[in-house]
N, CA, C, O and CB atoms as a CASP TS submission, in Angstrom:
PFRMAT TS
TARGET T0000
AUTHOR 0000-0000-0000
METHOD Language model
MODEL 1
PARENT N/A
ATOM      1  N   UNK     1     104.689  83.433 103.749  1.00  0.00           N
ATOM      2  CA  UNK     1     103.785  83.416 103.734  1.00  0.00           C
ATOM      3  C   UNK     1     102.710  83.850 102.303  1.00  0.00           C
ATOM      4  O   UNK     1     102.921  84.930 101.753  1.00  0.00           O
ATOM      5  CB  UNK     1     103.834  83.916 104.738  1.00  0.00           C
ATOM      6  N   UNK     2     101.972  83.249 101.962  1.00  0.00           N
ATOM      7  CA  UNK     2     101.201  83.209 100.568  1.00  0.00           C
ATOM      8  C   UNK     2     100.357  84.231 101.463  1.00  0.00           C
ATOM      9  O   UNK     2     100.062  84.221 102.658  1.00  0.00           O
ATOM     10  CB  UNK     2     100.410  81.547  99.772  1.00  0.00           C
ATOM     11  N   UNK     3      99.985  85.444 100.031  1.00  0.00           N
ATOM     12  CA  UNK     3      98.964  86.120 100.329  1.00  0.00           C
ATOM     13  C   UNK     3      96.981  85.530 100.622  1.00  0.00           C
ATOM     14  O   UNK     3      96.323  85.091  99.678  1.00  0.00           O
ATOM     15  CB  UNK     3      99.238  86.992  99.208  1.00  0.00           C
ATOM     16  N   UNK     4      96.645  85.608 101.440  1.00  0.00           N
ATOM     17  CA  UNK     4      94.862  84.693 101.157  1.00  0.00           C
ATOM     18  C   UNK     4      93.711  85.987 101.964  1.00  0.00           C
ATOM     19  O   UNK     4      92.719  85.755 102.655  1.00  0.00           O
ATOM     20  CB  UNK     4      94.688  82.445 102.520  1.00  0.00           C
ATOM     21  N   UNK     5      94.334  87.436 101.533  1.00  0.00           N
ATOM     22  CA  UNK     5      93.346  88.037 102.430  1.00  0.00           C
ATOM     23  C   UNK     5      93.376  88.923 101.272  1.00  0.00           C
ATOM     24  O   UNK     5      94.409  89.461 100.874  1.00  0.00           O
ATOM     25  CB  UNK     5      93.637  88.549 104.087  1.00  0.00           C
ATOM     26  N   UNK     6      91.826  89.119 100.551  1.00  0.00           N
ATOM     27  CA  UNK     6      91.329  89.621  99.402  1.00  0.00           C
ATOM     28  C   UNK     6      91.338  91.737 100.073  1.00  0.00           C
ATOM     29  O   UNK     6      91.291  92.190 101.217  1.00  0.00           O
ATOM     30  CB  UNK     6      89.428  88.574  99.003  1.00  0.00           C
ATOM     31  N   UNK     7      91.418  92.445  98.718  1.00  0.00           N
ATOM     32  CA  UNK     7      90.952  93.890  99.192  1.00  0.00           C
ATOM     33  C   UNK     7      89.272  94.025  99.577  1.00  0.00           C
ATOM     34  O   UNK     7      89.373  94.439 100.732  1.00  0.00           O
ATOM     35  CB  UNK     7      91.309  94.997  97.876  1.00  0.00           C
ATOM     36  N   UNK     8      87.899  93.934  99.328  1.00  0.00           N
ATOM     37  CA  UNK     8      87.332  93.561 100.437  1.00  0.00           C
ATOM     38  C   UNK     8      87.627  93.336 101.645  1.00  0.00           C
ATOM     39  O   UNK     8      87.383  94.098 102.580  1.00  0.00           O
ATOM     40  CB  UNK     8      86.968  92.882 100.276  1.00  0.00           C
ATOM     41  N   UNK     9      88.370  91.892 101.735  1.00  0.00           N
ATOM     42  CA  UNK     9      88.433  91.239 103.390  1.00  0.00           C
ATOM     43  C   UNK     9      88.766  92.399 103.989  1.00  0.00           C
ATOM     44  O   UNK     9      87.935  92.879 104.760  1.00  0.00           O
ATOM     45  CB  UNK     9      89.636  89.941 103.837  1.00  0.00           C
ATOM     46  N   UNK    10      90.433  93.320 103.708  1.00  0.00           N
ATOM     47  CA  UNK    10      91.147  94.083 104.107  1.00  0.00           C
ATOM     48  C   UNK    10      90.019  95.041 104.261  1.00  0.00           C
ATOM     49  O   UNK    10      89.499  94.763 105.341  1.00  0.00           O
ATOM     50  CB  UNK    10      92.317  94.325 103.351  1.00  0.00           C
ATOM     51  N   UNK    11      89.514  95.836 103.817  1.00  0.00           N
ATOM     52  CA  UNK    11      88.397  96.916 104.453  1.00  0.00           C
ATOM     53  C   UNK    11      87.590  96.251 105.560  1.00  0.00           C
ATOM     54  O   UNK    11      87.574  96.704 106.704  1.00  0.00           O
ATOM     55  CB  UNK    11      87.257  97.468 103.276  1.00  0.00           C
ATOM     56  N   UNK    12      87.041  95.358 105.253  1.00  0.00           N
ATOM     57  CA  UNK    12      86.003  94.935 106.357  1.00  0.00           C
ATOM     58  C   UNK    12      86.770  94.545 107.728  1.00  0.00           C
ATOM     59  O   UNK    12      86.357  95.022 108.785  1.00  0.00           O
ATOM     60  CB  UNK    12      85.085  93.583 105.817  1.00  0.00           C
ATOM     61  N   UNK    13      87.621  93.885 107.715  1.00  0.00           N
ATOM     62  CA  UNK    13      88.707  93.795 108.675  1.00  0.00           C
ATOM     63  C   UNK    13      89.032  94.727 109.560  1.00  0.00           C
ATOM     64  O   UNK    13      88.636  94.849 110.719  1.00  0.00           O
ATOM     65  CB  UNK    13      89.716  93.619 108.136  1.00  0.00           C
ATOM     66  N   UNK    14      89.802  95.403 108.929  1.00  0.00           N
ATOM     67  CA  UNK    14      90.170  97.236 109.390  1.00  0.00           C
ATOM     68  C   UNK    14      88.952  98.052 109.923  1.00  0.00           C
ATOM     69  O   UNK    14      89.114  98.803 110.884  1.00  0.00           O
ATOM     70  CB  UNK    14      90.688  98.278 107.888  1.00  0.00           C
ATOM     71  N   UNK    15      87.486  97.897 109.198  1.00  0.00           N
ATOM     72  CA  UNK    15      86.719  98.700 110.345  1.00  0.00           C
ATOM     73  C   UNK    15      86.335  98.195 110.962  1.00  0.00           C
ATOM     74  O   UNK    15      85.634  98.893 111.694  1.00  0.00           O
ATOM     75  CB  UNK    15      85.863  99.410 110.258  1.00  0.00           C
ATOM     76  N   UNK    16      86.319  96.494 111.398  1.00  0.00           N
ATOM     77  CA  UNK    16      85.926  96.062 112.342  1.00  0.00           C
ATOM     78  C   UNK    16      87.011  96.414 113.409  1.00  0.00           C
ATOM     79  O   UNK    16      86.724  97.043 114.427  1.00  0.00           O
ATOM     80  CB  UNK    16      85.579  94.784 112.108  1.00  0.00           C
ATOM     81  N   UNK    17      88.176  96.011 113.146  1.00  0.00           N
ATOM     82  CA  UNK    17      89.421  96.367 114.088  1.00  0.00           C
ATOM     83  C   UNK    17      88.646  98.009 114.545  1.00  0.00           C
ATOM     84  O   UNK    17      87.613  98.138 115.202  1.00  0.00           O
ATOM     85  CB  UNK    17      91.355  96.439 113.025  1.00  0.00           C
ATOM     86  N   UNK    18      89.077  98.570 114.255  1.00  0.00           N
ATOM     87  CA  UNK    18      89.220 100.420 114.386  1.00  0.00           C
ATOM     88  C   UNK    18      87.497 100.485 115.254  1.00  0.00           C
ATOM     89  O   UNK    18      87.337 101.303 116.159  1.00  0.00           O
ATOM     90  CB  UNK    18      89.301 101.639 112.128  1.00  0.00           C
ATOM     91  N   UNK    19      86.301  99.506 114.816  1.00  0.00           N
ATOM     92  CA  UNK    19      85.286  99.675 115.902  1.00  0.00           C
ATOM     93  C   UNK    19      85.822  99.088 117.173  1.00  0.00           C
ATOM     94  O   UNK    19      85.904  99.941 118.057  1.00  0.00           O
ATOM     95  CB  UNK    19      83.922  98.997 115.537  1.00  0.00           C
ATOM     96  N   UNK    20      86.278  97.690 117.595  1.00  0.00           N
ATOM     97  CA  UNK    20      86.532  97.239 118.759  1.00  0.00           C
ATOM     98  C   UNK    20      87.313  98.441 119.522  1.00  0.00           C
ATOM     99  O   UNK    20      87.159  99.186 120.489  1.00  0.00           O
ATOM    100  CB  UNK    20      87.269  95.916 118.625  1.00  0.00           C
ATOM    101  N   UNK    21      88.489  98.099 118.222  1.00  0.00           N
ATOM    102  CA  UNK    21      89.541  99.226 119.374  1.00  0.00           C
ATOM    103  C   UNK    21      88.732 100.269 120.096  1.00  0.00           C
ATOM    104  O   UNK    21      88.874 100.355 121.316  1.00  0.00           O
ATOM    105  CB  UNK    21      90.801 100.289 118.466  1.00  0.00           C
ATOM    106  N   UNK    22      87.606 101.351 119.251  1.00  0.00           N
ATOM    107  CA  UNK    22      86.999 102.277 119.567  1.00  0.00           C
ATOM    108  C   UNK    22      86.277 101.816 121.119  1.00  0.00           C
ATOM    109  O   UNK    22      86.586 102.370 122.174  1.00  0.00           O
ATOM    110  CB  UNK    22      86.122 102.636 118.354  1.00  0.00           C
ATOM    111  N   UNK    23      85.457 100.908 121.029  1.00  0.00           N
ATOM    112  CA  UNK    23      84.782 100.172 121.769  1.00  0.00           C
ATOM    113  C   UNK    23      85.356 100.235 123.149  1.00  0.00           C
ATOM    114  O   UNK    23      84.862 100.855 124.091  1.00  0.00           O
ATOM    115  CB  UNK    23      84.707  98.929 121.222  1.00  0.00           C
ATOM    116  N   UNK    24      86.658  99.394 123.165  1.00  0.00           N
ATOM    117  CA  UNK    24      87.402  99.633 124.120  1.00  0.00           C
ATOM    118  C   UNK    24      88.101 100.987 124.851  1.00  0.00           C
ATOM    119  O   UNK    24      88.441 101.369 125.970  1.00  0.00           O
ATOM    120  CB  UNK    24      88.099  98.964 123.776  1.00  0.00           C
ATOM    121  N   UNK    25      88.087 101.277 123.974  1.00  0.00           N
ATOM    122  CA  UNK    25      88.799 103.294 124.084  1.00  0.00           C
ATOM    123  C   UNK    25      87.457 103.706 124.742  1.00  0.00           C
ATOM    124  O   UNK    25      87.802 104.465 125.647  1.00  0.00           O
ATOM    125  CB  UNK    25      89.183 104.576 122.043  1.00  0.00           C
ATOM    126  N   UNK    26      86.200 103.608 124.757  1.00  0.00           N
ATOM    127  CA  UNK    26      85.426 105.089 124.333  1.00  0.00           C
ATOM    128  C   UNK    26      84.258 104.080 125.233  1.00  0.00           C
ATOM    129  O   UNK    26      83.402 104.671 125.891  1.00  0.00           O
ATOM    130  CB  UNK    26      85.089 105.781 122.142  1.00  0.00           C
ATOM    131  N   UNK    27      84.279 102.603 125.221  1.00  0.00           N
ATOM    132  CA  UNK    27      82.860 102.213 125.455  1.00  0.00           C
ATOM    133  C   UNK    27      81.990 102.465 126.967  1.00  0.00           C
ATOM    134  O   UNK    27      82.273 103.563 127.446  1.00  0.00           O
ATOM    135  CB  UNK    27      82.902 100.724 125.177  1.00  0.00           C
ATOM    136  N   UNK    28      81.488 102.061 127.387  1.00  0.00           N
ATOM    137  CA  UNK    28      80.557 102.272 129.015  1.00  0.00           C
ATOM    138  C   UNK    28      81.716 101.937 129.909  1.00  0.00           C
ATOM    139  O   UNK    28      82.306 100.933 129.510  1.00  0.00           O
ATOM    140  CB  UNK    28      78.973 100.988 129.418  1.00  0.00           C
ATOM    141  N   UNK    29      82.178 102.422 130.898  1.00  0.00           N
ATOM    142  CA  UNK    29      83.204 102.141 131.915  1.00  0.00           C
ATOM    143  C   UNK    29      82.713 101.339 132.777  1.00  0.00           C
ATOM    144  O   UNK    29      83.452 100.783 133.588  1.00  0.00           O
ATOM    145  CB  UNK    29      83.718 103.220 132.587  1.00  0.00           C
ATOM    146  N   UNK    30      81.250 101.115 132.755  1.00  0.00           N
ATOM    147  CA  UNK    30      81.213 100.135 134.067  1.00  0.00           C
ATOM    148  C   UNK    30      80.534  98.679 134.101  1.00  0.00           C
ATOM    149  O   UNK    30      79.888  97.939 134.843  1.00  0.00           O
ATOM    150  CB  UNK    30      80.466 100.884 135.152  1.00  0.00           C
ATOM    151  N   UNK    31      81.281  98.771 132.396  1.00  0.00           N
ATOM    152  CA  UNK    31      80.931  97.005 132.082  1.00  0.00           C
ATOM    153  C   UNK    31      82.526  96.858 132.292  1.00  0.00           C
ATOM    154  O   UNK    31      83.334  97.786 132.255  1.00  0.00           O
ATOM    155  CB  UNK    31      80.112  96.331 130.118  1.00  0.00           C
ATOM    156  N   UNK    32      82.854  95.259 132.560  1.00  0.00           N
ATOM    157  CA  UNK    32      83.829  94.535 132.359  1.00  0.00           C
ATOM    158  C   UNK    32      84.564  93.748 130.914  1.00  0.00           C
ATOM    159  O   UNK    32      85.643  93.222 130.641  1.00  0.00           O
ATOM    160  CB  UNK    32      83.468  93.813 133.164  1.00  0.00           C
ATOM    161  N   UNK    33      84.066  93.857 130.647  1.00  0.00           N
ATOM    162  CA  UNK    33      83.702  93.390 128.854  1.00  0.00           C
ATOM    163  C   UNK    33      84.889  94.753 128.519  1.00  0.00           C
ATOM    164  O   UNK    33      86.028  94.307 128.660  1.00  0.00           O
ATOM    165  CB  UNK    33      81.338  93.700 127.982  1.00  0.00           C
ATOM    166  N   UNK    34      84.895  95.669 128.277  1.00  0.00           N
ATOM    167  CA  UNK    34      85.770  96.474 127.765  1.00  0.00           C
ATOM    168  C   UNK    34      87.472  95.526 127.243  1.00  0.00           C
ATOM    169  O   UNK    34      87.725  95.277 126.064  1.00  0.00           O
ATOM    170  CB  UNK    34      85.875  97.686 129.037  1.00  0.00           C
ATOM    171  N   UNK    35      87.855  95.371 127.721  1.00  0.00           N
ATOM    172  CA  UNK    35      89.002  94.225 126.736  1.00  0.00           C
ATOM    173  C   UNK    35      88.945  93.318 125.865  1.00  0.00           C
ATOM    174  O   UNK    35      89.819  92.608 125.368  1.00  0.00           O
ATOM    175  CB  UNK    35      89.624  93.449 127.292  1.00  0.00           C
ATOM    176  N   UNK    36      87.137  93.434 125.613  1.00  0.00           N
ATOM    177  CA  UNK    36      86.912  92.055 124.218  1.00  0.00           C
ATOM    178  C   UNK    36      87.308  93.032 122.898  1.00  0.00           C
ATOM    179  O   UNK    36      87.514  92.667 121.741  1.00  0.00           O
ATOM    180  CB  UNK    36      84.717  91.239 123.950  1.00  0.00           C
ATOM    181  N   UNK    37      87.344  94.437 123.479  1.00  0.00           N
ATOM    182  CA  UNK    37      87.535  96.172 122.548  1.00  0.00           C
ATOM    183  C   UNK    37      89.327  95.608 121.443  1.00  0.00           C
ATOM    184  O   UNK    37      89.538  95.592 120.230  1.00  0.00           O
ATOM    185  CB  UNK    37      88.097  98.312 124.490  1.00  0.00           C
ATOM    186  N   UNK    38      90.179  95.261 122.585  1.00  0.00           N
ATOM    187  CA  UNK    38      91.579  95.343 122.070  1.00  0.00           C
ATOM    188  C   UNK    38      91.833  94.296 121.159  1.00  0.00           C
ATOM    189  O   UNK    38      92.813  94.281 120.414  1.00  0.00           O
ATOM    190  CB  UNK    38      92.595  95.289 123.135  1.00  0.00           C
ATOM    191  N   UNK    39      90.555  93.008 121.231  1.00  0.00           N
ATOM    192  CA  UNK    39      90.582  91.997 120.069  1.00  0.00           C
ATOM    193  C   UNK    39      90.872  92.368 118.646  1.00  0.00           C
ATOM    194  O   UNK    39      91.165  91.429 117.906  1.00  0.00           O
ATOM    195  CB  UNK    39      89.352  91.398 120.001  1.00  0.00           C
ATOM    196  N   UNK    40      90.847  93.402 118.210  1.00  0.00           N
ATOM    197  CA  UNK    40      90.150  94.524 117.347  1.00  0.00           C
ATOM    198  C   UNK    40      91.702  94.886 116.606  1.00  0.00           C
ATOM    199  O   UNK    40      91.820  95.316 115.459  1.00  0.00           O
ATOM    200  CB  UNK    40      89.218  96.047 118.418  1.00  0.00           C
ATOM    201  N   UNK    41      92.921  94.580 117.625  1.00  0.00           N
ATOM    202  CA  UNK    41      94.197  95.087 116.517  1.00  0.00           C
ATOM    203  C   UNK    41      94.830  93.164 116.090  1.00  0.00           C
ATOM    204  O   UNK    41      96.029  92.894 116.016  1.00  0.00           O
ATOM    205  CB  UNK    41      95.947  96.508 117.735  1.00  0.00           C
ATOM    206  N   UNK    42      93.753  92.160 115.886  1.00  0.00           N
ATOM    207  CA  UNK    42      94.278  91.063 115.073  1.00  0.00           C
ATOM    208  C   UNK    42      93.671  91.014 113.637  1.00  0.00           C
ATOM    209  O   UNK    42      94.234  90.718 112.584  1.00  0.00           O
ATOM    210  CB  UNK    42      94.009  89.740 115.791  1.00  0.00           C
ATOM    211  N   UNK    43      92.123  91.451 113.911  1.00  0.00           N
ATOM    212  CA  UNK    43      91.696  91.811 112.198  1.00  0.00           C
ATOM    213  C   UNK    43      92.585  92.800 111.354  1.00  0.00           C
ATOM    214  O   UNK    43      92.956  92.592 110.199  1.00  0.00           O
ATOM    215  CB  UNK    43      90.164  92.578 112.113  1.00  0.00           C
ATOM    216  N   UNK    44      92.984  94.375 112.436  1.00  0.00           N
ATOM    217  CA  UNK    44      93.972  94.752 111.767  1.00  0.00           C
ATOM    218  C   UNK    44      95.185  94.661 111.352  1.00  0.00           C
ATOM    219  O   UNK    44      95.678  95.553 110.661  1.00  0.00           O
ATOM    220  CB  UNK    44      94.004  95.248 111.930  1.00  0.00           C
ATOM    221  N   UNK    45      95.858  93.566 111.708  1.00  0.00           N
ATOM    222  CA  UNK    45      96.722  92.818 111.491  1.00  0.00           C
ATOM    223  C   UNK    45      97.044  92.220 110.653  1.00  0.00           C
ATOM    224  O   UNK    45      97.899  92.644 109.875  1.00  0.00           O
ATOM    225  CB  UNK    45      96.748  92.334 111.981  1.00  0.00           C
ATOM    226  N   UNK    46      96.589  91.270 110.546  1.00  0.00           N
ATOM    227  CA  UNK    46      95.778  90.301 109.247  1.00  0.00           C
ATOM    228  C   UNK    46      95.477  91.264 108.397  1.00  0.00           C
ATOM    229  O   UNK    46      96.375  91.134 107.566  1.00  0.00           O
ATOM    230  CB  UNK    46      94.271  89.405 109.593  1.00  0.00           C
ATOM    231  N   UNK    47      94.778  92.197 108.022  1.00  0.00           N
ATOM    232  CA  UNK    47      94.584  92.941 107.040  1.00  0.00           C
ATOM    233  C   UNK    47      96.288  93.342 106.034  1.00  0.00           C
ATOM    234  O   UNK    47      96.696  93.158 104.888  1.00  0.00           O
ATOM    235  CB  UNK    47      93.760  94.235 107.811  1.00  0.00           C
ATOM    236  N   UNK    48      96.804  93.943 107.278  1.00  0.00           N
ATOM    237  CA  UNK    48      98.188  95.140 106.613  1.00  0.00           C
ATOM    238  C   UNK    48      98.904  94.070 106.496  1.00  0.00           C
ATOM    239  O   UNK    48      99.755  94.352 105.652  1.00  0.00           O
ATOM    240  CB  UNK    48      99.083  96.582 107.662  1.00  0.00           C
ATOM    241  N   UNK    49      99.090  92.808 106.913  1.00  0.00           N
ATOM    242  CA  UNK    49      99.880  91.938 106.213  1.00  0.00           C
ATOM    243  C   UNK    49      99.459  91.269 105.462  1.00  0.00           C
ATOM    244  O   UNK    49     100.228  90.537 104.837  1.00  0.00           O
ATOM    245  CB  UNK    49     100.448  91.289 106.742  1.00  0.00           C
ATOM    246  N   UNK    50      98.080  91.241 105.213  1.00  0.00           N
ATOM    247  CA  UNK    50      96.876  90.201 103.786  1.00  0.00           C
ATOM    248  C   UNK    50      97.371  89.082 103.946  1.00  0.00           C
ATOM    249  O   UNK    50      97.665  88.579 102.862  1.00  0.00           O
ATOM    250  CB  UNK    50      96.951  90.514 101.804  1.00  0.00           C
ATOM    251  N   UNK    51      97.649  88.324 104.987  1.00  0.00           N
ATOM    252  CA  UNK    51      98.208  86.868 105.451  1.00  0.00           C
ATOM    253  C   UNK    51      96.539  86.575 106.390  1.00  0.00           C
ATOM    254  O   UNK    51      96.082  87.623 106.844  1.00  0.00           O
ATOM    255  CB  UNK    51     100.144  86.956 106.719  1.00  0.00           C
ATOM    256  N   UNK    52      96.048  85.846 106.554  1.00  0.00           N
ATOM    257  CA  UNK    52      95.261  84.817 108.417  1.00  0.00           C
ATOM    258  C   UNK    52      95.527  84.021 108.261  1.00  0.00           C
ATOM    259  O   UNK    52      95.670  83.549 107.133  1.00  0.00           O
ATOM    260  CB  UNK    52      93.712  84.445 109.035  1.00  0.00           C
ATOM    261  N   UNK    53      95.750  83.410 109.380  1.00  0.00           N
ATOM    262  CA  UNK    53      96.638  82.095 109.938  1.00  0.00           C
ATOM    263  C   UNK    53      95.557  81.159 109.919  1.00  0.00           C
ATOM    264  O   UNK    53      95.753  80.001 109.553  1.00  0.00           O
ATOM    265  CB  UNK    53      97.409  82.195 111.577  1.00  0.00           C
ATOM    266  N   UNK    54      94.231  81.635 110.348  1.00  0.00           N
ATOM    267  CA  UNK    54      92.818  80.529 110.245  1.00  0.00           C
ATOM    268  C   UNK    54      92.626  80.774 108.583  1.00  0.00           C
ATOM    269  O   UNK    54      92.524  79.560 108.403  1.00  0.00           O
ATOM    270  CB  UNK    54      91.034  81.124 111.410  1.00  0.00           C
ATOM    271  N   UNK    55      92.537  81.131 107.692  1.00  0.00           N
ATOM    272  CA  UNK    55      92.566  81.600 106.504  1.00  0.00           C
ATOM    273  C   UNK    55      93.143  79.828 105.775  1.00  0.00           C
ATOM    274  O   UNK    55      92.560  79.016 105.057  1.00  0.00           O
ATOM    275  CB  UNK    55      93.696  83.212 106.410  1.00  0.00           C
ATOM    276  N   UNK    56      94.286  79.842 106.300  1.00  0.00           N
ATOM    277  CA  UNK    56      95.350  78.945 105.810  1.00  0.00           C
ATOM    278  C   UNK    56      95.524  77.987 106.642  1.00  0.00           C
ATOM    279  O   UNK    56      96.597  77.438 106.889  1.00  0.00           O
ATOM    280  CB  UNK    56      96.569  79.518 105.586  1.00  0.00           C
ATOM    281  N   UNK    57      94.073  77.657 107.284  1.00  0.00           N
ATOM    282  CA  UNK    57      94.311  75.943 108.234  1.00  0.00           C
ATOM    283  C   UNK    57      93.623  75.192 107.652  1.00  0.00           C
ATOM    284  O   UNK    57      93.807  74.018 107.334  1.00  0.00           O
ATOM    285  CB  UNK    57      93.822  75.675 109.879  1.00  0.00           C
ATOM    286  N   UNK    58      92.316  76.255 107.405  1.00  0.00           N
ATOM    287  CA  UNK    58      91.135  75.999 106.825  1.00  0.00           C
ATOM    288  C   UNK    58      91.138  75.804 104.559  1.00  0.00           C
ATOM    289  O   UNK    58      90.364  75.279 103.759  1.00  0.00           O
ATOM    290  CB  UNK    58      90.191  77.519 107.586  1.00  0.00           C
ATOM    291  N   UNK    59      92.279  76.465 104.452  1.00  0.00           N
ATOM    292  CA  UNK    59      92.503  76.271 103.288  1.00  0.00           C
ATOM    293  C   UNK    59      92.075  77.244 102.047  1.00  0.00           C
ATOM    294  O   UNK    59      92.351  77.058 100.862  1.00  0.00           O
ATOM    295  CB  UNK    59      92.062  75.182 103.218  1.00  0.00           C
ATOM    296  N   UNK    60      91.118  78.640 102.771  1.00  0.00           N
ATOM    297  CA  UNK    60      90.386  79.533 102.525  1.00  0.00           C
ATOM    298  C   UNK    60      90.966  80.981 101.863  1.00  0.00           C
ATOM    299  O   UNK    60      91.729  81.866 102.252  1.00  0.00           O
ATOM    300  CB  UNK    60      89.793  79.623 103.663  1.00  0.00           C
ATOM    301  N   UNK    61      90.344  80.775 100.906  1.00  0.00           N
ATOM    302  CA  UNK    61      91.180  82.467  99.497  1.00  0.00           C
ATOM    303  C   UNK    61      91.117  84.025  99.315  1.00  0.00           C
ATOM    304  O   UNK    61      91.891  84.349  98.414  1.00  0.00           O
ATOM    305  CB  UNK    61      90.590  82.445  97.975  1.00  0.00           C
ATOM    306  N   UNK    62      90.535  84.978  99.798  1.00  0.00           N
ATOM    307  CA  UNK    62      89.904  86.145  99.366  1.00  0.00           C
ATOM    308  C   UNK    62      90.504  86.834  98.123  1.00  0.00           C
ATOM    309  O   UNK    62      89.918  87.294  97.143  1.00  0.00           O
ATOM    310  CB  UNK    62      89.893  87.042 100.453  1.00  0.00           C
ATOM    311  N   UNK    63      91.502  86.801  98.343  1.00  0.00           N
ATOM    312  CA  UNK    63      92.246  87.441  97.645  1.00  0.00           C
ATOM    313  C   UNK    63      92.165  86.564  96.006  1.00  0.00           C
ATOM    314  O   UNK    63      91.913  85.359  96.032  1.00  0.00           O
ATOM    315  CB  UNK    63      93.680  87.536  98.484  1.00  0.00           C
ATOM    316  N   UNK    64      92.426  87.359  94.469  1.00  0.00           N
ATOM    317  CA  UNK    64      91.778  86.673  93.514  1.00  0.00           C
ATOM    318  C   UNK    64      93.360  86.198  93.216  1.00  0.00           C
ATOM    319  O   UNK    64      94.478  86.581  93.558  1.00  0.00           O
ATOM    320  CB  UNK    64      90.699  87.532  92.320  1.00  0.00           C
ATOM    321  N   UNK    65      92.725  85.006  92.273  1.00  0.00           N
ATOM    322  CA  UNK    65      94.467  84.131  92.303  1.00  0.00           C
ATOM    323  C   UNK    65      95.178  85.135  90.732  1.00  0.00           C
ATOM    324  O   UNK    65      94.767  86.152  90.173  1.00  0.00           O
ATOM    325  CB  UNK    65      94.289  81.484  91.789  1.00  0.00           C
ATOM    326  N   UNK    66      96.233  84.337  90.501  1.00  0.00           N
ATOM    327  CA  UNK    66      96.438  84.826  89.188  1.00  0.00           C
ATOM    328  C   UNK    66      96.707  82.983  88.287  1.00  0.00           C
ATOM    329  O   UNK    66      97.336  81.925  88.322  1.00  0.00           O
ATOM    330  CB  UNK    66      98.076  86.197  89.227  1.00  0.00           C
ATOM    331  N   UNK    67      95.411  83.955  87.421  1.00  0.00           N
ATOM    332  CA  UNK    67      95.052  83.086  86.443  1.00  0.00           C
ATOM    333  C   UNK    67      95.725  83.125  84.958  1.00  0.00           C
ATOM    334  O   UNK    67      95.071  82.824  83.960  1.00  0.00           O
ATOM    335  CB  UNK    67      93.709  83.265  86.358  1.00  0.00           C
ATOM    336  N   UNK    68      97.061  83.516  84.907  1.00  0.00           N
ATOM    337  CA  UNK    68      98.030  83.339  83.800  1.00  0.00           C
ATOM    338  C   UNK    68      98.462  81.902  83.600  1.00  0.00           C
ATOM    339  O   UNK    68      98.854  81.196  84.530  1.00  0.00           O
ATOM    340  CB  UNK    68      99.253  84.182  84.046  1.00  0.00           C
ATOM    341  N   UNK    69      98.372  81.502  82.340  1.00  0.00           N
ATOM    342  CA  UNK    69      99.047  80.196  82.063  1.00  0.00           C
ATOM    343  C   UNK    69     100.593  80.327  82.217  1.00  0.00           C
ATOM    344  O   UNK    69     101.410  80.950  81.538  1.00  0.00           O
ATOM    345  CB  UNK    69      98.691  79.692  80.595  1.00  0.00           C
ATOM    346  N   UNK    70     100.758  79.425  83.492  1.00  0.00           N
ATOM    347  CA  UNK    70     102.199  78.314  83.062  1.00  0.00           C
ATOM    348  C   UNK    70     103.091  78.326  81.892  1.00  0.00           C
ATOM    349  O   UNK    70     103.994  77.495  81.796  1.00  0.00           O
ATOM    350  CB  UNK    70     101.774  76.918  82.864  1.00  0.00           C
TER
END
């Protein structure tokens, strides 16, 4: 797996993931949508791995490339 998630992208993913998990844990109990917060595990996992499967499918990359001549 080639890394395709950059530093700024990783930070955003971790913040969003933590916010979603916090919603699942501490959000209002009277709604049936708390399970959606557990989707926050996905952005945290992709940030820690440095690889996003969706980015691979669409050919996107947010990490800097190595611009050294071959």
